[in-house]
Each structure stands twice: as C-alpha cells, then as structure tokens.
RODO-2510 file (C-alpha; in nm, 4 decimals, decimal comma):
residues 389
     n   res          X          Y          Z
     1     m    -6,9353    -2,3543     0,0890
     2     a    -6,9169    -2,0179    -0,0887
     3     q    -7,1676    -1,7498    -0,0074
     4     p    -7,4302    -1,7295    -0,2883
     5     p    -7,5556    -1,3971    -0,4228
     6     n    -7,8565    -1,2486    -0,2473
     7     r    -8,1672    -1,4304    -0,3639
     8     p    -8,4758    -1,2106    -0,4221
     9     v    -8,7534    -1,2208    -0,1622
    10     f    -9,0812    -1,0784    -0,2914
    11     m    -9,3229    -0,9403    -0,0333
    12     v    -9,6956    -0,9360    -0,1146
    13     h    -9,9338    -0,7500     0,1189
    14     g   -10,3036    -0,8002     0,1877
    15     i   -10,6025    -0,5708     0,1386
    16     n   -10,6539    -0,2456     0,3321
    17     s   -10,2766    -0,2207     0,3265
    18     s    -9,9888    -0,0833     0,1260
    19     g    -9,7377    -0,3120     0,2945
    20     e    -9,6567    -0,1285     0,6157
    21     w    -9,4935    -0,4492     0,7416
    22     f    -9,2422    -0,4500     0,4539
    23     k    -9,0067    -0,2289     0,6541
    24     e    -8,9965    -0,4718     0,9449
    25     v    -8,9334    -0,7764     0,7278
    26     k    -8,6751    -0,5924     0,5202
    27     e    -8,4870    -0,4944     0,8364
    28     a    -8,4542    -0,8627     0,9279
    29     l    -8,3844    -1,0101     0,5852
    30     s    -8,2253    -0,7417     0,3657
    31     p    -7,8670    -0,7988     0,4832
    32     h    -7,8996    -1,1519     0,3463
    33     f    -8,1664    -1,1272     0,0760
    34     d    -8,2820    -0,8757    -0,1819
    35     c    -8,6244    -0,7808    -0,0417
    36     i    -8,8579    -0,6500    -0,3143
    37     p    -9,2158    -0,5227    -0,2593
    38     a    -9,4743    -0,6644    -0,5002
    39     g    -9,7663    -0,4328    -0,4390
    40     y   -10,0961    -0,3821    -0,6197
    41     e   -10,3859    -0,1367    -0,6204
    42     g   -10,7601    -0,1695    -0,5869
    43     y   -10,8145    -0,2884    -0,2296
    44     r   -10,6892    -0,0057    -0,0095
    45     g   -10,9029     0,1869     0,2350
    46     k   -11,1854     0,0846     0,4632
    47     l   -11,3848    -0,0610     0,1736
    48     g   -11,1112    -0,3031     0,0707
    49     w   -11,3059    -0,6062     0,1916
    50     v   -11,6173    -0,4878     0,0045
    51     r   -11,4200    -0,4726    -0,3197
    52     l   -11,3410    -0,8422    -0,2852
    53     v   -11,6984    -0,9260    -0,3844
    54     t   -11,8448    -0,6138    -0,5437
    55     e   -11,8094    -0,2421    -0,6163
    56     p   -11,9226     0,0165    -0,3559
    57     a   -12,0975     0,2173    -0,6294
    58     l   -12,2949    -0,0916    -0,7321
    59     c   -12,4070    -0,1433    -0,3720
    60     f   -12,5376     0,2132    -0,3583
    61     a   -12,7246     0,1783    -0,6888
    62     w   -12,8688    -0,1578    -0,5859
    63     l   -13,0005    -0,0184    -0,2567
    64     i   -13,1759     0,2655    -0,4389
    65     l   -13,3407     0,0291    -0,6890
    66     v   -13,4447    -0,2139    -0,4162
    67     c   -13,6059     0,0692    -0,2181
    68     i   -13,7911     0,1888    -0,5267
    69     g   -13,8930    -0,1675    -0,6087
    70     a   -14,0258    -0,2200    -0,2564
    71     l   -14,2598     0,0770    -0,3108
    72     y   -14,3706     0,0173    -0,6691
    73     s   -14,2671    -0,3238    -0,8090
    74     i   -14,1253    -0,6335    -0,6452
    75     w   -14,0014    -0,7473    -0,9873
    76     l   -13,7880    -0,4357    -1,0121
    77     a   -13,6260    -0,5256    -0,6811
    78     v   -13,5695    -0,8870    -0,7918
    79     s   -13,4289    -0,7808    -1,1302
    80     a   -13,2035    -0,5229    -0,9630
    81     t   -13,0745    -0,7885    -0,7237
    82     l   -12,9966    -1,0370    -1,0010
    83     l   -12,8250    -0,7680    -1,2071
    84     f   -12,6318    -0,6571    -0,8978
    85     l   -12,5062    -1,0109    -0,8322
    86     a   -12,4004    -1,0611    -1,1938
    87     l   -12,2173    -0,7260    -1,2176
    88     s   -12,0586    -0,7802    -0,8748
    89     f   -11,9181    -1,1152    -0,9857
    90     i   -11,7767    -0,9644    -1,3065
    91     c   -11,6268    -0,6567    -1,1387
    92     a   -11,4740    -0,8513    -0,8497
    93     r   -11,3237    -1,1044    -1,0895
    94     r   -11,1706    -0,8308    -1,3068
    95     r   -11,0320    -0,6484    -1,0038
    96     r   -10,8650    -0,9661    -0,8755
    97     a   -10,7242    -1,0338    -1,2221
    98     r   -10,5686    -0,6841    -1,2366
    99     a   -10,4100    -0,7303    -0,8942
   100     l   -10,2805    -1,0743    -0,9917
   101     n   -10,1307    -0,9438    -1,3167
   102     t    -9,9665    -0,6533    -1,1339
   103     v    -9,7955    -0,8851    -0,8847
   104     r    -9,6814    -1,1229    -1,1577
   105     e    -9,5496    -0,8422    -1,3792
   106     t    -9,3508    -0,7014    -1,0863
   107     i    -9,1927    -1,0392    -1,0146
   108     v    -9,1161    -1,1130    -1,3801
   109     d    -8,9665    -0,7669    -1,4323
   110     k    -8,7417    -0,7871    -1,1245
   111     l    -8,6242    -1,1377    -1,2169
   112     r    -8,4844    -1,0400    -1,5560
   113     g    -8,1344    -1,1824    -1,5786
   114     i    -8,1854    -1,3922    -1,2633
   115     h    -8,2177    -1,7649    -1,3210
   116     q    -8,2931    -1,8850    -0,9684
   117     p    -8,6486    -1,9061    -0,8301
   118     p    -8,7247    -1,6333    -0,5745
   119     h    -8,8556    -1,6632    -0,2225
   120     i    -9,2001    -1,5159    -0,1536
   121     v    -9,3529    -1,3824     0,1689
   122     a    -9,7272    -1,3167     0,1521
   123     h    -9,9849    -1,1942     0,4024
   124     s   -10,3641    -1,2305     0,3931
   125     f   -10,5004    -1,1598     0,0423
   126     g   -10,1423    -1,1736    -0,0848
   127     t   -10,1485    -1,5505    -0,0256
   128     h   -10,4517    -1,5713    -0,2562
   129     l   -10,2636    -1,3828    -0,5289
   130     v    -9,9490    -1,5951    -0,4923
   131     t   -10,1327    -1,9269    -0,5258
   132     g   -10,3326    -1,7794    -0,8144
   133     m   -10,0104    -1,6840    -0,9918
   134     l    -9,8527    -2,0266    -0,9378
   135     w   -10,1681    -2,1924    -1,0671
   136     a   -10,2367    -1,9690    -1,3692
   137     w    -9,8854    -1,9473    -1,5182
   138     p    -9,7036    -2,2793    -1,5726
   139     d    -9,3688    -2,0983    -1,5950
   140     s    -9,4064    -1,9588    -1,2411
   141     a    -9,1606    -2,0957    -0,9871
   142     a    -9,0782    -2,0177    -0,6256
   143     n    -8,8200    -2,1521    -0,3870
   144     c    -8,9438    -2,0989    -0,0315
   145     v    -9,2900    -1,9515     0,0223
   146     i    -9,4062    -1,8121     0,3571
   147     f    -9,7765    -1,7545     0,4214
   148     a    -9,9027    -1,5597     0,7231
   149     a   -10,2723    -1,5147     0,8020
   150     g   -10,3450    -1,6940     0,4749
   151     v   -10,6842    -1,6786     0,3050
   152     v   -10,6278    -1,9722     0,0695
   153     p   -10,8660    -2,2725     0,0913
   154     k   -10,7471    -2,5213     0,3525
   155     e   -10,7899    -2,8000     0,0964
   156     f   -10,5930    -2,6179    -0,1730
   157     a   -10,4865    -2,8653    -0,4443
   158     w   -10,1097    -2,8608    -0,3843
   159     k   -10,0736    -3,2099    -0,5309
   160     k   -10,2514    -3,1114    -0,8513
   161     l   -10,0482    -2,7891    -0,8753
   162     l    -9,7170    -2,9735    -0,8370
   163     k    -9,8235    -3,2345    -1,0924
   164     k    -9,9107    -2,9547    -1,3331
   165     n    -9,5905    -2,7622    -1,2570
   166     p    -9,3278    -2,9555    -1,0532
   167     r    -9,1196    -2,6366    -1,0165
   168     a    -9,4105    -2,4288    -0,8844
   169     v    -9,2785    -2,4286    -0,5291
   170     l    -9,0031    -2,6021    -0,3335
   171     r    -9,1237    -2,5438     0,0241
   172     v    -9,4224    -2,3747     0,1902
   173     r    -9,4337    -2,2491     0,5493
   174     n    -9,7938    -2,1700     0,6395
   175     e    -9,8206    -1,9836     0,9704
   176     f   -10,1687    -2,0109     1,1199
   177     s   -10,3361    -1,8855     1,4357
   178     h   -10,6613    -1,9790     1,6075
   179     d   -10,6713    -1,6218     1,7395
   180     d   -10,7103    -1,4792     1,3888
   181     l   -11,0764    -1,3731     1,3872
   182     t   -11,0691    -1,2593     1,0231
   183     v   -10,9640    -1,5986     0,8910
   184     r   -11,1873    -1,7702     1,1445
   185     f   -11,4844    -1,5960     0,9831
   186     l   -11,3713    -1,7264     0,6440
   187     s   -11,3638    -2,0775     0,7903
   188     l   -11,7352    -2,0418     0,8656
   189     v   -11,8216    -1,9388     0,5081
   190     e   -11,5523    -2,1382     0,3288
   191     g   -11,8123    -2,3453     0,1477
   192     f   -11,9239    -2,0280    -0,0327
   193     v   -11,5898    -1,8485    -0,0893
   194     v   -11,3850    -2,1559    -0,1853
   195     h   -11,4998    -2,1088    -0,5455
   196     f   -11,3029    -1,7820    -0,5489
   197     n   -10,9883    -1,9560    -0,4184
   198     l   -11,0511    -1,8046    -0,0747
   199     g   -11,0494    -1,9957     0,2501
   200     s   -10,9064    -2,0403     0,5985
   201     c   -10,5574    -2,1887     0,5716
   202     g   -10,4448    -1,9175     0,8168
   203     y   -10,6825    -2,0448     1,0847
   204     g   -10,6198    -2,4189     1,1054
   205     g   -10,3617    -2,4848     0,8351
   206     f   -10,3752    -2,6753     0,5087
   207     i   -10,5274    -3,0221     0,4809
   208     g   -10,3744    -3,2696     0,2384
   209     p   -10,2011    -3,6049     0,1850
   210     k    -9,9606    -3,7049     0,4640
   211     d    -9,6684    -3,7189     0,2223
   212     l    -9,7352    -3,3589     0,1161
   213     v    -9,8701    -3,1646     0,4167
   214     h    -9,7377    -3,1825     0,7743
   215     t    -9,8427    -2,9827     1,0813
   216     l    -9,5975    -2,8879     1,3566
   217     g    -9,6814    -2,8631     1,7257
   218     s    -9,4969    -2,5338     1,7761
   219     p    -9,2937    -2,2833     1,5692
   220     w    -8,9744    -2,4187     1,7337
   221     e    -9,0446    -2,7826     1,6596
   222     d    -8,8576    -2,9840     1,3980
   223     c    -9,0895    -3,1887     1,1757
   224     k    -9,0860    -3,5420     1,3134
   225     d    -9,2712    -3,6799     1,0108
   226     c    -9,0034    -3,5708     0,7627
   227     s    -8,6905    -3,7759     0,6993
   228     s    -8,3678    -3,7379     0,5045
   229     k    -8,5265    -3,9365     0,2230
   230     h    -8,8575    -3,7509     0,2066
   231     t    -8,9592    -3,4010     0,3140
   232     a    -9,3125    -3,2662     0,2847
   233     k    -9,3551    -2,9632     0,0637
   234     v    -9,6048    -2,7877     0,2927
   235     h    -9,5682    -2,7332     0,6664
   236     n    -9,8350    -2,5758     0,8864
   237     v    -9,6742    -2,3818     1,1712
   238     p    -9,8825    -2,2527     1,4680
   239     s    -9,8351    -1,8886     1,5635
   240     e   -10,0855    -1,8614     1,8455
   241     g   -10,1561    -1,5282     2,0124
   242     i   -10,1074    -1,3307     1,6907
   243     d   -10,4118    -1,1898     1,5154
   244     h   -10,4682    -1,0967     1,1523
   245     h   -10,3216    -0,7476     1,1738
   246     r   -10,0324    -0,8055     1,4162
   247     m    -9,8436    -1,0641     1,2139
   248     f    -9,5578    -0,8281     1,1320
   249     v    -9,5213    -0,5913     1,4269
   250     t    -9,1428    -0,6294     1,4550
   251     a    -8,8507    -0,7701     1,2651
   252     r    -8,7881    -1,0137     1,5497
   253     h    -9,0364    -1,2715     1,4207
   254     a    -8,8883    -1,2597     1,0706
   255     r    -8,5325    -1,2824     1,2038
   256     t    -8,6137    -1,5628     1,4464
   257     f    -8,8208    -1,7881     1,2223
   258     w    -8,8100    -1,6772     0,8610
   259     l    -8,4389    -1,6125     0,8209
   260     p    -8,3340    -1,9686     0,9162
   261     y    -8,6254    -2,1099     0,7161
   262     l    -8,5126    -1,9296     0,4005
   263     w    -8,1637    -2,0668     0,4673
   264     r    -8,3193    -2,4148     0,4965
   265     l    -8,2255    -2,4365     0,8632
   266     e    -8,4514    -2,5471     1,1491
   267     p    -8,5431    -2,2390     1,3607
   268     g    -8,5104    -2,4303     1,6865
   269     e    -8,1711    -2,5733     1,5973
   270     y    -8,0528    -2,2352     1,4703
   271     r    -8,1559    -2,0757     1,8000
   272     d    -7,9524    -2,3380     1,9879
   273     f    -7,6510    -2,2719     1,7653
   274     m    -7,6702    -1,8956     1,8197
   275     e    -7,6993    -1,9469     2,1960
   276     l    -7,3948    -2,1778     2,1891
   277     c    -7,1902    -1,9204     1,9988
   278     e    -7,2988    -1,6432     2,2348
   279     k    -7,2164    -1,8519     2,5405
   280     g    -6,8777    -1,9567     2,4007
   281     k    -6,7772    -1,6050     2,2944
   282     k    -6,8815    -1,4540     2,6277
   283     a    -6,6887    -1,7211     2,8201
   284     m    -6,3759    -1,6562     2,6133
   285     d    -6,4044    -1,2799     2,6592
   286     e    -6,4455    -1,3193     3,0360
   287     d    -6,1840    -1,5965     3,0636
   288     d    -6,4462    -1,8270     3,2144
   289     q    -6,2673    -2,1594     3,1693
   290     q    -6,5495    -2,3740     3,3074
   291     t    -6,8117    -2,2344     3,0670
   292     t    -6,5606    -2,2425     2,7814
   293     a    -6,4938    -2,6115     2,8471
   294     l    -6,8696    -2,6794     2,8487
   295     a    -6,9167    -2,4985     2,5173
   296     e    -6,6220    -2,6887     2,3654
   297     r    -6,7737    -3,0174     2,4817
   298     i    -7,1037    -2,9282     2,3127
   299     c    -6,9080    -2,8494     1,9966
   300     r    -6,7610    -3,2003     2,0078
   301     e    -7,0808    -3,3876     2,0912
   302     r    -7,3816    -3,1974     1,9514
   303     r    -7,4812    -3,3051     1,6000
   304     w    -7,6339    -3,0428     1,3706
   305     k    -7,8615    -3,1053     1,0719
   306     w    -7,7093    -2,8108     0,8817
   307     a    -7,3680    -2,9818     0,9161
   308     a    -7,4916    -3,3104     0,7682
   309     n    -7,5413    -3,4520     1,1186
   310     c    -7,1845    -3,3674     1,2259
   311     s    -7,0535    -3,1736     1,5238
   312     l    -6,9185    -2,8209     1,4839
   313     r    -6,5610    -2,9463     1,5328
   314     s    -6,6128    -3,2151     1,2696
   315     c    -6,7638    -2,9585     1,0344
   316     v    -6,4619    -2,7275     1,0696
   317     h    -6,2264    -3,0259     1,0215
   318     r    -6,4126    -3,1380     0,7103
   319     e    -6,4137    -2,7893     0,5603
   320     l    -6,0412    -2,7554     0,6338
   321     k    -5,9729    -3,0844     0,4578
   322     q    -6,1841    -2,9874     0,1558
   323     y    -6,0159    -2,6473     0,1309
   324     c    -5,6669    -2,8013     0,1317
   325     k    -5,7730    -3,0510    -0,1349
   326     l    -5,9289    -2,7792    -0,3518
   327     k    -5,6272    -2,5501    -0,3264
   328     r    -5,3815    -2,8435    -0,3465
   329     l    -5,2262    -2,7532    -0,0157
   330     p    -5,0745    -2,9931     0,2377
   331     f    -5,3023    -3,0750     0,5273
   332     p    -5,1616    -2,8942     0,8353
   333     n    -4,9783    -3,1074     1,0909
   334     d    -5,1416    -2,9114     1,3708
   335     a    -5,4910    -2,9672     1,2300
   336     a    -5,6379    -3,0390     1,5752
   337     d    -5,5136    -2,7047     1,7061
   338     q    -5,6345    -2,5257     1,3928
   339     v    -5,9803    -2,6796     1,4335
   340     a    -5,9965    -2,5713     1,7989
   341     i    -5,9000    -2,2175     1,7014
   342     g    -6,1519    -2,2297     1,4164
   343     v    -6,4374    -2,3199     1,6519
   344     v    -6,3622    -2,0164     1,8699
   345     m    -6,3443    -1,7963     1,5594
   346     v    -6,6841    -1,9256     1,4496
   347     w    -6,8314    -1,8239     1,7848
   348     k    -6,6890    -1,4765     1,7479
   349     d    -6,7786    -1,4252     1,3810
   350     v    -7,1375    -1,5438     1,4194
   351     i    -7,2138    -1,3183     1,7177
   352     d    -7,0299    -1,0200     1,5670
   353     a    -7,2313    -1,0616     1,2469
   354     a    -7,5583    -1,0809     1,4438
   355     n    -7,4724    -0,7671     1,6396
   356     r    -7,3576    -0,5696     1,3362
   357     q    -7,6037    -0,6784     1,0678
   358     a    -7,8167    -0,3634     1,1069
   359     t    -7,5214    -0,1287     1,0453
   360     v    -7,2863    -0,3243     0,8166
   361     t    -7,3571    -0,3510     0,4445
   362     d    -7,0676    -0,5849     0,3631
   363     p    -7,2395    -0,9138     0,2667
   364     h    -6,9317    -1,1138     0,3659
   365     v    -6,9654    -0,9897     0,7257
   366     v    -7,3366    -1,0543     0,7766
   367     a    -7,3119    -1,3873     0,5913
   368     a    -7,1314    -1,5243     0,8960
   369     m    -7,4718    -1,5538     1,0665
   370     h    -7,5204    -1,8638     0,8518
   371     p    -7,3350    -2,1517     1,0254
   372     l    -7,1886    -2,3077     0,7101
   373     w    -7,0798    -1,9744     0,5647
   374     a    -6,9233    -1,8861     0,8995
   375     v    -6,7234    -2,2112     0,8953
   376     t    -6,6102    -2,1486     0,5364
   377     r    -6,5050    -1,7935     0,6194
   378     v    -6,3096    -1,9063     0,9263
   379     v    -6,1252    -2,1847     0,7415
   380     r    -6,0205    -1,9446     0,4666
   381     t    -5,8954    -1,7012     0,7291
   382     l    -5,7012    -1,9743     0,9099
   383     m    -5,5315    -2,1025     0,5966
   384     g    -5,4549    -1,7478     0,4844
   385     l    -5,2793    -1,6781     0,8137
   386     q    -5,0892    -2,0071     0,7996
   387     r    -4,9619    -1,9398     0,4476
   388     k    -4,8316    -1,5996     0,5584
   389     q    -4,6267    -1,7581     0,8379
***
C-alpha cells in the first residue's frame, strides 16, 4: 500500500473566533495532511452572537424608536418593531450568505488541480456553514467531516442531502457534549432557530434513520451497529466534560481521535496498536525476553480491522507476498524469519515516527504512524536489503 499524497483538511471556525484552535489541530495533523484554514469575517468580537440574528446598529435604532413610541405613539413602537424584525432577517441572511460564500470560495480555490474530496473539520457556527455549503452547491463533496460543538439541527436531513448529492459526504463524526451550555441553550429554542439551519447536534447528537445515523457509547468505542456490508454515514461520538470553548485546547485530542478517523481507523484499535508497538520496541531495547514473547504472541493472535481482520504477522506476510509478485521476485525461502524481523521493524518505525513527527518534515518518515504504510515501508526495506546480499 503506497503512501498517498497529503489530502487537504479544511478547518472552519465558529463565531467570536478567528480560529485560534487551528494551530493545535495543525500540529497534530499537518505531518500527514495539508491543513488549510477556511476563515470568514462578520462574526468576530463580543457581538458575534448578536450578528447571527440582527445588526447592532439596528438594535440601537430600534430601542430609540420604541422609547419615543412609548412616550408619544404606540403605533410608532409597533411599526418600528416590525421594521426592525424585517431588516434584521434580511441583514442576518445576507451576512450568513457572505460567510458561506467566503468559505466555499476558499475551498474551491485551494482545490484547483486536486481531484479528491477534502476532509473538513468544523467547530460551532462552522458546522452550520459546512452543511449549508453541502446543501446549496450540488458539486460540493467531502470525504471525512468532523463536527465539534455543532449548531446544526439534530434532525438535519442527511438522507435528503445524500439523495440530492450522493457525493456530498462520505463519513461524518459528530462530537457532542452534554456539558456544552451554548448548544444546550439552542436545544431549548431549536423550534425557533431550526428554520435558519441552526440547532443542537452538538448537545445530544443527530437523530435519523438507523441505517444512516449511529450513536457510540464512548469516543473509544467501535460502532457495534455497523458491519462490513453496511456502515452508517453519520456517527455521534460523546465528548463529555468538554464545553463549547474548550474543544480544541491541545493537539492531543486531534491526534488521539481525529488522526485515526481521517485514516479510516478505529481510535480504540489504533490506540491498542500503538501501545503494542511501544511495548514491543521497549522490550527489544531492554532485552526483556518475556515481554517480547508476549508482544510477539499478540502479533500472531490479535486480529486488526485495518489489516482486513488479519494479525500483524499475517499482514506482513501478505504484503511480502504481494511485493514479490509485483516486482516478479522469488518468494524468500526464509520468509518466516523475514516476517519476524519485519514485525520488530514495524514496532520500531511506528514509535520512531510518533516521537519524531513534530520535528521531521519527511512524509515517508511520519507516514509510518499509519499501520499499513508502516508495513509497506518495512517490507520494501527488507527486500531491498535482501537483494543487496
């Protein structure tokens, strides 16, 4: 399995923000993906939430007219209120349209010459803009989409969107938290704001058909409702204990959960694999034969989804066989020994890549953090050494 070129990951921030969390996410993902900010103007500052529904200047003018009307004419106050509501609706709609167009133009411009759908990470109001873009432009397409603290309606019409545009999105990871007070407030007024494509998907998750929307019990849990034959497009993932503004404090969250997700790996299984590699490498370095034997046994017995339900040893053996067939080379007589050596090399390469990813720019080095790419890299190294002998 050859390492693909870095796929773009567009990051879309929420209101009252210029994307301060971009740096954290980029630190975790940029060695493996091309992280691109997709910012917009119009909602920064303390009045960002006000601009969602109206203009601050309109509020000031309305208050003056209402005060005057209360003194002289109730009809003036009523007329001012109706005019205020109408102008607020128009201004808020135009502001959202400008932000939406800005995000789309950024994505379209950065994708020139790239023919693969990008990944998208969106926070808060950014989730509203992303779903609006996917809905409004039939040519829009995304691979993996990650929502955090989302403000999209919980009953968003994913089925209708995918019927309208089957390529709109491949997978959606919606991280929600019951500790998010901002989105919890939206859940209380969702009946009013749903008409603006706003809601509380970041509070309790999306609601939809069972073949389309699944909810996990924890961020480490594999989806028990999905199978090899059918996988739901949308998964709600609980992220309890994290509020609306602390979703992106460190790169650890992105590295732990988002990186394997964008690689189409299960975060829990990926964590187990990294721990196995760390344990095996440490045991080899310290000449701990008992721990080394235990790690080797796990490599023989543990089946991994990323390896097509094969063990690590079987995966290395299969890759070795495919490489020899592709290069028209004889299959080595000492294949069992080569596979054993390859497993140890995988341990070493994976942990070295994880430790060096912040300082090494060589994509071939950091790519070893992906299990399949690590196996491919090791097999090529093994066969290269054998041909030199």
